[in-house]
PyMOL CGO cylinders between C-alpha atoms (Angstrom):
from pymol import cmd
from pymol.cgo import CYLINDER

trace = [
    CYLINDER, 212.28, 164.63, 105.43, 210.80, 162.49, 108.17, 0.3, 1, 1, 1, 1, 1, 1,
    CYLINDER, 210.80, 162.49, 108.17, 207.61, 161.35, 106.42, 0.3, 1, 1, 1, 1, 1, 1,
    CYLINDER, 207.61, 161.35, 106.42, 206.59, 157.87, 105.39, 0.3, 1, 1, 1, 1, 1, 1,
    CYLINDER, 206.59, 157.87, 105.39, 206.89, 156.75, 101.77, 0.3, 1, 1, 1, 1, 1, 1,
    CYLINDER, 206.89, 156.75, 101.77, 203.09, 156.52, 101.63, 0.3, 1, 1, 1, 1, 1, 1,
    CYLINDER, 203.09, 156.52, 101.63, 202.61, 160.11, 102.83, 0.3, 1, 1, 1, 1, 1, 1,
    CYLINDER, 202.61, 160.11, 102.83, 205.41, 161.31, 100.55, 0.3, 1, 1, 1, 1, 1, 1,
    CYLINDER, 205.41, 161.31, 100.55, 203.57, 159.87, 97.54, 0.3, 1, 1, 1, 1, 1, 1,
    CYLINDER, 203.57, 159.87, 97.54, 200.36, 161.65, 98.55, 0.3, 1, 1, 1, 1, 1, 1,
    CYLINDER, 200.36, 161.65, 98.55, 202.24, 164.94, 99.01, 0.3, 1, 1, 1, 1, 1, 1,
    CYLINDER, 202.24, 164.94, 99.01, 203.90, 164.51, 95.60, 0.3, 1, 1, 1, 1, 1, 1,
    CYLINDER, 203.90, 164.51, 95.60, 200.55, 163.77, 93.96, 0.3, 1, 1, 1, 1, 1, 1,
    CYLINDER, 200.55, 163.77, 93.96, 199.06, 166.87, 95.55, 0.3, 1, 1, 1, 1, 1, 1,
    CYLINDER, 199.06, 166.87, 95.55, 201.84, 169.00, 94.10, 0.3, 1, 1, 1, 1, 1, 1,
    CYLINDER, 201.84, 169.00, 94.10, 201.41, 167.33, 90.70, 0.3, 1, 1, 1, 1, 1, 1,
    CYLINDER, 201.41, 167.33, 90.70, 197.75, 168.32, 90.85, 0.3, 1, 1, 1, 1, 1, 1,
    CYLINDER, 197.75, 168.32, 90.85, 198.62, 171.96, 91.49, 0.3, 1, 1, 1, 1, 1, 1,
    CYLINDER, 198.62, 171.96, 91.49, 198.93, 172.07, 95.25, 0.3, 1, 1, 1, 1, 1, 1,
    CYLINDER, 198.93, 172.07, 95.25, 201.68, 173.64, 97.29, 0.3, 1, 1, 1, 1, 1, 1,
    CYLINDER, 201.68, 173.64, 97.29, 203.61, 171.79, 99.96, 0.3, 1, 1, 1, 1, 1, 1,
    CYLINDER, 203.61, 171.79, 99.96, 205.06, 173.70, 102.88, 0.3, 1, 1, 1, 1, 1, 1,
    CYLINDER, 205.06, 173.70, 102.88, 207.29, 172.00, 105.39, 0.3, 1, 1, 1, 1, 1, 1,
    CYLINDER, 207.29, 172.00, 105.39, 209.18, 173.78, 108.15, 0.3, 1, 1, 1, 1, 1, 1,
    CYLINDER, 209.18, 173.78, 108.15, 211.12, 173.02, 111.28, 0.3, 1, 1, 1, 1, 1, 1,
    CYLINDER, 211.12, 173.02, 111.28, 210.30, 175.65, 113.84, 0.3, 1, 1, 1, 1, 1, 1,
    CYLINDER, 210.30, 175.65, 113.84, 211.00, 176.22, 117.51, 0.3, 1, 1, 1, 1, 1, 1,
    CYLINDER, 211.00, 176.22, 117.51, 208.38, 174.69, 119.79, 0.3, 1, 1, 1, 1, 1, 1,
    CYLINDER, 208.38, 174.69, 119.79, 207.53, 178.15, 121.11, 0.3, 1, 1, 1, 1, 1, 1,
    CYLINDER, 207.53, 178.15, 121.11, 206.41, 179.24, 117.61, 0.3, 1, 1, 1, 1, 1, 1,
    CYLINDER, 206.41, 179.24, 117.61, 204.64, 176.07, 116.57, 0.3, 1, 1, 1, 1, 1, 1,
    CYLINDER, 204.64, 176.07, 116.57, 201.06, 176.90, 117.61, 0.3, 1, 1, 1, 1, 1, 1,
    CYLINDER, 201.06, 176.90, 117.61, 201.20, 180.32, 115.96, 0.3, 1, 1, 1, 1, 1, 1,
    CYLINDER, 201.20, 180.32, 115.96, 202.66, 178.97, 112.72, 0.3, 1, 1, 1, 1, 1, 1,
    CYLINDER, 202.66, 178.97, 112.72, 200.28, 175.99, 112.64, 0.3, 1, 1, 1, 1, 1, 1,
    CYLINDER, 200.28, 175.99, 112.64, 197.42, 178.47, 112.84, 0.3, 1, 1, 1, 1, 1, 1,
    CYLINDER, 197.42, 178.47, 112.84, 198.76, 180.42, 109.88, 0.3, 1, 1, 1, 1, 1, 1,
    CYLINDER, 198.76, 180.42, 109.88, 199.42, 177.35, 107.73, 0.3, 1, 1, 1, 1, 1, 1,
    CYLINDER, 199.42, 177.35, 107.73, 196.12, 175.67, 108.59, 0.3, 1, 1, 1, 1, 1, 1,
    CYLINDER, 196.12, 175.67, 108.59, 194.10, 178.55, 107.14, 0.3, 1, 1, 1, 1, 1, 1,
    CYLINDER, 194.10, 178.55, 107.14, 194.42, 176.99, 103.70, 0.3, 1, 1, 1, 1, 1, 1,
    CYLINDER, 194.42, 176.99, 103.70, 195.49, 173.43, 104.47, 0.3, 1, 1, 1, 1, 1, 1,
    CYLINDER, 195.49, 173.43, 104.47, 193.72, 170.40, 103.09, 0.3, 1, 1, 1, 1, 1, 1,
    CYLINDER, 193.72, 170.40, 103.09, 192.96, 167.20, 104.92, 0.3, 1, 1, 1, 1, 1, 1,
    CYLINDER, 192.96, 167.20, 104.92, 195.47, 164.81, 103.40, 0.3, 1, 1, 1, 1, 1, 1,
    CYLINDER, 195.47, 164.81, 103.40, 193.56, 161.65, 104.27, 0.3, 1, 1, 1, 1, 1, 1,
    CYLINDER, 193.56, 161.65, 104.27, 190.28, 163.00, 102.86, 0.3, 1, 1, 1, 1, 1, 1,
    CYLINDER, 190.28, 163.00, 102.86, 191.99, 164.09, 99.65, 0.3, 1, 1, 1, 1, 1, 1,
    CYLINDER, 191.99, 164.09, 99.65, 193.80, 160.75, 99.30, 0.3, 1, 1, 1, 1, 1, 1,
    CYLINDER, 193.80, 160.75, 99.30, 190.51, 158.88, 99.77, 0.3, 1, 1, 1, 1, 1, 1,
    CYLINDER, 190.51, 158.88, 99.77, 188.84, 160.98, 97.05, 0.3, 1, 1, 1, 1, 1, 1,
    CYLINDER, 188.84, 160.98, 97.05, 191.70, 160.31, 94.64, 0.3, 1, 1, 1, 1, 1, 1,
    CYLINDER, 191.70, 160.31, 94.64, 191.57, 156.59, 95.40, 0.3, 1, 1, 1, 1, 1, 1,
    CYLINDER, 191.57, 156.59, 95.40, 187.82, 156.53, 94.81, 0.3, 1, 1, 1, 1, 1, 1,
    CYLINDER, 187.82, 156.53, 94.81, 188.52, 158.06, 91.39, 0.3, 1, 1, 1, 1, 1, 1,
    CYLINDER, 188.52, 158.06, 91.39, 191.10, 155.34, 90.62, 0.3, 1, 1, 1, 1, 1, 1,
    CYLINDER, 191.10, 155.34, 90.62, 194.40, 156.77, 91.89, 0.3, 1, 1, 1, 1, 1, 1,
    CYLINDER, 194.40, 156.77, 91.89, 196.67, 154.14, 93.44, 0.3, 1, 1, 1, 1, 1, 1,
    CYLINDER, 196.67, 154.14, 93.44, 200.07, 155.77, 93.91, 0.3, 1, 1, 1, 1, 1, 1,
    CYLINDER, 200.07, 155.77, 93.91, 202.31, 158.59, 92.73, 0.3, 1, 1, 1, 1, 1, 1,
    CYLINDER, 202.31, 158.59, 92.73, 203.69, 158.13, 89.22, 0.3, 1, 1, 1, 1, 1, 1,
    CYLINDER, 203.69, 158.13, 89.22, 206.78, 160.28, 88.66, 0.3, 1, 1, 1, 1, 1, 1,
    CYLINDER, 206.78, 160.28, 88.66, 206.30, 159.90, 84.90, 0.3, 1, 1, 1, 1, 1, 1,
    CYLINDER, 206.30, 159.90, 84.90, 202.81, 161.44, 85.01, 0.3, 1, 1, 1, 1, 1, 1,
    CYLINDER, 202.81, 161.44, 85.01, 202.61, 164.96, 83.62, 0.3, 1, 1, 1, 1, 1, 1,
    CYLINDER, 202.61, 164.96, 83.62, 201.80, 167.88, 85.89, 0.3, 1, 1, 1, 1, 1, 1,
    CYLINDER, 201.80, 167.88, 85.89, 198.26, 169.20, 85.70, 0.3, 1, 1, 1, 1, 1, 1,
    CYLINDER, 198.26, 169.20, 85.70, 197.57, 172.05, 83.30, 0.3, 1, 1, 1, 1, 1, 1,
    CYLINDER, 197.57, 172.05, 83.30, 196.05, 175.29, 84.61, 0.3, 1, 1, 1, 1, 1, 1,
    CYLINDER, 196.05, 175.29, 84.61, 192.61, 174.11, 83.47, 0.3, 1, 1, 1, 1, 1, 1,
    CYLINDER, 192.61, 174.11, 83.47, 193.06, 170.74, 85.18, 0.3, 1, 1, 1, 1, 1, 1,
    CYLINDER, 193.06, 170.74, 85.18, 194.17, 172.47, 88.37, 0.3, 1, 1, 1, 1, 1, 1,
    CYLINDER, 194.17, 172.47, 88.37, 191.05, 174.67, 88.34, 0.3, 1, 1, 1, 1, 1, 1,
    CYLINDER, 191.05, 174.67, 88.34, 188.85, 171.63, 87.78, 0.3, 1, 1, 1, 1, 1, 1,
    CYLINDER, 188.85, 171.63, 87.78, 190.59, 169.71, 90.58, 0.3, 1, 1, 1, 1, 1, 1,
    CYLINDER, 190.59, 169.71, 90.58, 190.20, 172.62, 93.01, 0.3, 1, 1, 1, 1, 1, 1,
    CYLINDER, 190.20, 172.62, 93.01, 186.53, 173.02, 92.13, 0.3, 1, 1, 1, 1, 1, 1,
    CYLINDER, 186.53, 173.02, 92.13, 185.93, 169.45, 93.34, 0.3, 1, 1, 1, 1, 1, 1,
    CYLINDER, 185.93, 169.45, 93.34, 186.89, 170.37, 96.89, 0.3, 1, 1, 1, 1, 1, 1,
    CYLINDER, 186.89, 170.37, 96.89, 185.61, 173.91, 97.33, 0.3, 1, 1, 1, 1, 1, 1,
    CYLINDER, 185.61, 173.91, 97.33, 187.12, 175.55, 100.38, 0.3, 1, 1, 1, 1, 1, 1,
    CYLINDER, 187.12, 175.55, 100.38, 188.00, 172.38, 102.29, 0.3, 1, 1, 1, 1, 1, 1,
    CYLINDER, 188.00, 172.38, 102.29, 190.32, 172.98, 105.22, 0.3, 1, 1, 1, 1, 1, 1,
]
cmd.load_cgo(trace, "trace")
């Protein structure tokens, strides 16, 4: 989908941890408006990756189980309302 393997692993890990990934191809004329909408609840991928690495994460493991609802809540509480 036009992203590096490294970024793809971070996106996949975010989804495994309860996040939502949105990707869209839009006309240039609509980009600023749609970026504004999507960025209201976006996370900083590099900041999140750094936090995971500090906690011991190295790369996406497709065999790892998805987070439970409780684990998702705990994960989200670590970051507050980061945008």
